[in-house]
N, C-alpha and C positions, 0 to 999 in steps of 0.2 A: 249793272257794270260788274264784271268779274274782277275780284281783288287779286293783285299780284302778290304772291306769297314767296318770300325769300327765307322764311323761318325753317321750313321743312328741308330744303336743300342744304341750308346751313347746318341743321342738326345732323343730317346724314354725313356731311363733310367732317364735322366734329367727331362723330362716332368713328369714322374711317381713320382720323388722325389718332384717336385713342387706341384703336386696334393696332395701327402701325407701331405706335410706341410700345404697347404691350408685347407685341411680337419681337420687336427689336431688343427689348430688355431680356426676353427669353433667349434670343439668339446670342446676346453678349455674354450670357452666363457660360456658354460653350465656346464662343469664339472670342478670344481676348488676345489679339496680337496687333501689330502696327497697321496691318491692312484693315482690320476691323475699326481701328480708331480713325483711319482716313475715310472709310465709308461713313462713319458717323459724322465726321466733320464736313465732308463734301456733299453728302446726300441727305442723311436723316435730319441733321440740324437745320439744313437749308430748307428742306420740305417743311419741317415744323414751323419755322419762322414765316414762311410764305403763307402757309395755311392759317396761321394765327392772324396775320395781317389781313388776309381775305375774310376771315370770320368777323373781325372788327368792322370791316367795310360793309359786309352784309348786314350786320346789326345797324349800323348807321343809315344805310340805304332803306332798310325796312321802316325805320322811323320817319325818314323823309317822305317815303312813298305813302305811308298811312296818312300823314299830315296833308299831302297834296290830294289824296283821294277825298279826304274830309272837305278840304277847301273847295274842291270841284263839284261837290254835291249841291243840289238845290237846297235852300235853307229848310224847306219842309221835310227833306229826306235826312237831315242831319239828326242823328240820335244822341250822339255824345262827342265832345271834343277829344282828341287823342293827346 
């Protein structure tokens, strides 16, 4: 049975968030006015919060899936509990 892997997509999403934050910080060094503040509040902060919530959910789901996979295996196939 093929294992479902949520770790790799989660890692890519985390890297994308880090990249977005790094680029936004660079942008804010040059763009510092009320419009930039609104963009940060309405978009950047919202995206950041949603992605972090999603990453938490991915981590919890991966734990549940690994446990379910282990429990669905035949006892002779079980190598180690998760």
